[in-house]
C-alpha positions in Angstrom: -76.2 -81.0 75.4 -76.5 -79.5 78.9 -76.2 -82.9 80.6 -73.1 -83.6 78.6 -71.6 -80.3 79.7 -72.5 -81.1 83.3 -70.9 -84.6 83.0 -67.7 -83.1 81.8 -67.7 -80.5 84.6 -68.4 -83.2 87.2 -65.4 -85.1 85.9 -63.2 -82.0 86.2 -64.3 -81.4 89.7 -63.9 -85.1 90.7 -60.2 -84.9 89.6 -59.6 -81.8 91.6 -59.2 -79.5 88.6 -62.0 -77.0 89.2 -59.8 -74.0 89.9 -57.4 -74.9 87.1 -60.3 -75.2 84.7 -61.6 -71.8 85.8 -58.2 -70.3 85.0 -58.2 -71.8 81.5 -61.8 -70.6 80.9 -60.8 -67.0 82.0 -58.1 -67.1 79.4 -60.7 -67.9 76.7 -60.5 -71.8 76.6 -64.1 -72.8 77.1 -64.2 -76.4 75.9 -64.5 -78.5 79.1 -63.4 -81.8 77.4 -60.3 -80.2 75.9 -59.4 -78.5 79.2 -59.8 -81.8 81.1 -57.5 -83.7 78.7 -54.8 -81.0 78.9 -55.0 -80.8 82.7 -54.6 -84.5 82.9 -51.5 -84.4 80.6 -49.9 -81.6 82.7 -51.0 -83.0 86.1 -53.0 -79.9 86.8 -50.2 -77.4 85.9 -52.1 -74.4 84.6 -49.1 -72.7 83.0 -48.1 -75.8 81.0 -51.8 -76.3 80.1 -52.1 -72.7 78.8 -48.9 -73.1 76.8 -50.3 -76.3 75.1 -53.7 -74.7 74.4 -52.2 -71.5 73.1 -49.9 -73.4 70.7 -52.9 -75.4 69.5 -54.9 -72.3 69.0 -52.1 -70.6 67.1 -51.7 -73.6 64.7 -55.5 -73.6 64.1 -55.4 -69.9 63.4 -52.6 -70.2 60.9 -54.4 -73.0 59.2 -57.5 -71.0 58.9 -55.6 -67.9 57.7 -54.0 -70.0 54.9 -57.5 -71.4 53.9 -58.9 -67.8 53.6 -55.9 -66.6 51.7 -56.5 -69.4 49.1 -60.2 -68.7 49.0 -60.1 -64.9 48.3 -56.7 -64.9 46.7 -55.0 -62.3 48.9 -51.4 -62.3 49.9 -52.2 -61.0 53.4 -55.4 -61.2 55.4 -56.0 -58.2 57.7 -55.9 -59.3 61.4 -59.2 -57.6 62.0 -61.2 -60.1 59.9 -59.9 -63.3 61.5 -60.5 -64.3 65.1 -60.8 -67.6 66.9 -63.9 -68.3 69.0 -66.5 -71.0 68.9 -66.3 -72.1 65.3 -62.7 -70.6 65.3 -63.2 -68.0 62.7 -65.6 -65.7 61.0 -65.3 -63.8 57.8 -67.3 -60.6 57.3 -67.5 -58.8 54.0 -69.4 -55.8 52.7 -71.7 -55.8 49.7 -68.5 -55.9 47.5 -66.6 -59.1 48.2 -63.3 -57.1 48.0 -64.5 -54.8 50.7 -63.4 -56.1 54.1 -65.5 -55.2 57.2 -63.0 -54.4 59.9 -63.6 -55.1 63.6 -62.8 -52.4 66.1 -59.2 -52.7 67.2 -58.2 -53.0 70.8 -56.2 -50.0 72.0 -52.7 -50.2 73.5 -52.6 -47.0 75.6 -54.8 -45.0 78.0 -55.6 -41.8 76.2 -55.7 -38.3 77.8 -59.4 -38.2 77.1 -60.1 -41.3 79.2 -62.1 -40.4 82.4 -63.4 -43.8 83.5 -61.7 -47.2 83.4 -63.8 -50.4 83.9 -61.9 -53.5 84.8 -63.3 -57.0 84.2 -61.9 -58.3 87.5 -62.7 -62.0 87.1 -61.0 -62.1 83.8 -57.9 -60.3 85.0 -57.4 -62.5 88.0 -56.2 -65.3 85.7 -54.0 -63.4 83.3 -50.8 -62.8 85.2 -49.0 -65.7 86.7 -48.4 -64.3 90.2 -52.0 -63.3 90.6 -53.4 -66.5 89.1 -51.3 -68.6 91.5 -52.8 -66.8 94.5 -56.3 -67.7 93.2 -55.3 -71.3 92.6 -54.0 -71.5 96.1 -57.3 -70.3 97.5 -56.0 -66.9 98.3 -58.5 -65.0 96.1 -58.8 -62.0 98.5 -55.1 -61.4 98.2 -55.3 -61.7 94.4 -58.2 -59.2 94.2 -56.3 -56.8 96.5 -53.1 -57.1 94.4 -55.0 -56.4 91.1 -56.7 -53.3 92.7 -53.5 -52.0 94.2 -51.4 -52.3 91.1 -54.1 -50.8 88.9 -54.4 -47.8 91.4 -50.7 -47.3 91.2 -50.9 -47.0 87.4 -54.1 -45.0 87.3 -52.6 -42.4 89.6 -50.0 -41.6 86.9 -52.7 -40.8 84.4 -55.5 -38.3 83.9 -58.2 -40.9 84.7 -60.7 -39.7 87.3 -62.6 -42.9 88.1 -61.4 -46.6 88.3 -64.2 -49.2 88.6 -63.3 -52.9 89.2 -66.1 -55.4 88.8 -65.9 -59.0 90.1 -68.6 -61.7 89.8 -68.7 -61.8 93.5 -66.5 -60.2 96.1 -66.7 -59.2 99.8 -64.4 -56.3 99.2 -67.0 -53.8 98.0 -65.9 -50.1 98.0 -68.4 -47.4 97.2 -67.4 -44.5 95.0 -65.0 -42.6 97.3 -61.6 -41.0 97.2 -58.9 -43.7 96.9 -57.2 -42.4 100.1 -60.4 -43.2 102.0 -60.6 -46.7 100.6 -57.0 -47.8 100.5 -56.6 -48.4 104.3 -59.1 -51.2 104.0 -56.8 -53.3 101.7 -54.5 -55.8 103.4 -51.7 -55.4 100.8 -48.4 -57.1 100.3 -45.4 -55.3 101.7 -43.5 -55.9 98.5 -45.6 -53.2 96.8 -45.4 -49.5 97.8 -48.4 -47.2 97.6 -48.5 -43.5 96.8 -49.8 -41.3 99.6 -51.7 -38.9 97.3 -54.4 -40.0 94.8 -56.2 -37.9 92.2 -59.0 -40.2 91.3 -61.9 -42.3 92.9 -61.9 -46.0 93.3 -65.0 -48.3 93.2 -64.9 -52.0 93.7 -68.2 -53.7 92.8 -69.8 -57.2 93.1 -72.0 -58.0 90.1 -74.1 -60.4 92.2 -76.8 -60.4 93.3 -78.1 -57.9 90.6 -76.2 -59.7 87.8 -74.9 -63.3 87.4 -71.5 -62.2 86.1 -69.2 -59.2 85.8 -69.7 -59.6 82.0 -73.4 -58.9 82.3 -72.8 -56.0 84.7 -70.3 -54.4 82.3 -72.6 -54.8 79.3 -75.5 -53.2 81.2 -73.5 -50.3 82.5 -71.9 -49.6 79.1 -75.4 -48.5 77.8 -75.3 -45.4 80.0 -71.7 -44.4 79.8 -69.9 -41.7 77.6 -68.3 -43.9 75.0 -65.8 -41.1 74.1 -64.2 -41.1 77.6 -64.7 -44.7 78.9 -62.3 -47.6 78.6 -63.1 -51.2 79.3 -60.4 -53.8 80.0 -61.0 -57.5 79.3 -59.5 -60.3 77.3 -62.9 -62.1 77.1 -63.6 -62.1 73.3 -67.3 -62.7 73.9 -67.6 -59.7 76.2 -65.6 -57.6 73.8 -68.1 -58.4 71.1 -71.0 -57.5 73.3 -69.4 -54.2 74.4 -68.6 -53.2 70.8 -72.2 -54.0 69.9 -73.3 -51.6 72.6 -71.4 -48.8 70.9 -68.3 -49.0 73.2 -65.3 -47.4 71.4 -62.3 -48.2 73.6 -61.4 -51.7 74.8 -58.0 -52.9 76.0 -56.9 -56.5 76.5 -56.1 -57.6 80.1 -52.6 -58.5 78.9 -51.9 -55.0 77.6 -53.2 -53.5 80.8 -50.7 -55.6 82.9 -47.9 -54.5 80.5 -48.8 -50.9 81.3 -48.7 -51.6 85.0 -45.3 -53.1 84.7 -43.8 -50.3 82.6 
């Protein structure tokens, strides 16, 4: 199984699609064979590849929803009990077959009670087109800086006191300090303006060498946080599941976060 996976990965790398495949995987598409075929069809165009994969995923989701509707004879299936990942869907019921067990919903806004925000940096680098293109062009440092800067701009308009951004590996490590002390270290694009006064602290962390990925770091740190005042931002469904299992109450998708930054 592992050798087959390595073979597929080697084929992706040999065709020069390694960064493009990373972008697809960060958006939740983990099947290497499928990614390779789509990248071949689109000549390595990540945006076109994502469009094809998302359409395919949506068709699969609709098919599964119809199958479940027929099986349990309901006119509408609550969104919380259907999700696509791995085997593409899972149904969970209570002791009574009519009693649906709902998954925690992702939140859409930063609440006034939120004191800490944890960003899954690696996942977020491949969500927005302009940041993703910087990564694909080998300008990852600029992409990281843009993500941090835009997030700081938004956080400064809220009551959040601490912003923590975690990457798998980064050279731009900031200790927990006042943002004004950190911000001069960022070589930021002139097309974005930065507020001169900040009311929160910024921390940028590299998961390695203590952890293999930012996912593992976030799962570990979630065990010691106040769940009533902490928000985690990621679109990684596997990570969301692990965080909810740890008792985390508030998770926001990366896409929703970027919408807030834009508003």
